N, C-alpha and C positions, 0 to 999 in steps of 0.2 A: 755290244756284246764282246765277250772275250772268251778264250778257251780256258779249260780246266783239264788237267790230266792228273792221275793218281792210281793207287791200288788199295785193295781191300781183301780181307781174309774174314771168313766167317765159319763157325762150327755150328752145325745143326744139333741141337739138344732135343732128341726124339725125332718125330716126323714133322712138326710143325713150327717149333721155335728155334730161333738161331741167335747167336751172339758172336760179335766180332768187332774188329777194328778197322780203321781206314786212315789214309793219308792223301790229302788233295792239294794241289798248287796251281796258282795262277799268277802270271806276270805280265804286265802291259803299262805301256805309257799312257796316262790319261791327261785330258785337258779340263781344267776347272777354273772359271772365271778367267779364261785367257792365259792361264798359266798351265804349262805342260811338264809333267813329272811322273817318275816311276810310281805305280800303286801295285804293290805284290802282297799276295797273302797266301798262307798256308794253313790247312786245317788238319788237325789230329784228333783222333777221338775215338769212341766206341759206339757201336749201335746194336739195336735189338730188332729182331724180325719175327714176323709172323707168316709162315708159308702155308697156302692153301692146299688141300687135297681134293680128291675127287674131280668133278668136272671142271674145276678152276685151277688144276694142278699147274704149277709155274708161277702163279700170281703171288706176289708177297707185298707186304707193307711194312713199315717200321718207324722208329725213331732213332735219332742220332744226337749225342752230346760230345763236346770236346773244347780243346784249348786252340786258339788261333795265333798266329804270327802275322800281324799286319805292318807294312813297311810303306810308308807314303813320303817320299824323299828321303831325307835323314832322319825322320822320325820313325820310331819302331815302338808298337805296343803288342800286349799279349792278351786280348779279351777272350771271353769264354763265347762259345756259339752252340746252338740247338737247332734241331730241324726235324722234318718229316720226309719219307721216302716211300716210294712205290715202284714195282718193277715186275718183270715178267722174264723167265728163263725157260727156254725150249731146248730140252734134252736131245742131244745128237749122240746116242750111245749111252752107256752107263756112266762115263766119267767126264763128259765135256758138255757145255751148254752155250748158246749164244742168246742174247737177250737185249732188253734195255731197261734203263733205270732213270727215274727222275727224283730230284730232291729240292726241297725248299730249305734254304738255311739262314737264320738270323744270326749275324755276327754282331756283338755288342760293342759299344764304344771303349776306347781305351784312352788313357792320359798318360803322359810322360813329360820329362823335363829335358830340354836339349839347349846347351849354350845358355844356362841359367834363365831359361824361359820355359812356361808351361805351355804344352801343346796337347789338343784333344783331337783323336780321329773318331768321326761320328759313327755310329752304327750304320750298318748296310745289310741288305738282304741279297741272296743269290737264289737264281733258279736254274738248275743244271740238268741237262738231257745228256745221257751216256749210252753209247753201245757197249755191251759187255760180252766178254768171253770168259767162261769159267771152268776151272778144272776141279772136278769133284773127287774127293778121296773117301 
């Protein structure tokens, strides 16, 4: 497991639909085949959400897509990624909420050339759980 931090902004389009952007980053040394090295990634992109009303108020789900920056040792690639998300916002007053969100993201493989040799960073998946605090305008 590893930590991931980031921020996001979403504008609600009416009472149910939302459109926004996000940035997430994760840095950690990993050991693969007895070799330890840095494996870091950043995710930038857009997301669309559907927010439930009525008895399920606060629950939302959506999809995201964007560009990644993956760095494994000295190798750096920029594959695309996509995923699904779901969450809950508990309003504390009119302008602030706390909640949680989880997302499943698939980061594609990427290839690059370094020192006249070709390298490929394989695709990978992430399953992220986040505690959220949101300011509503």
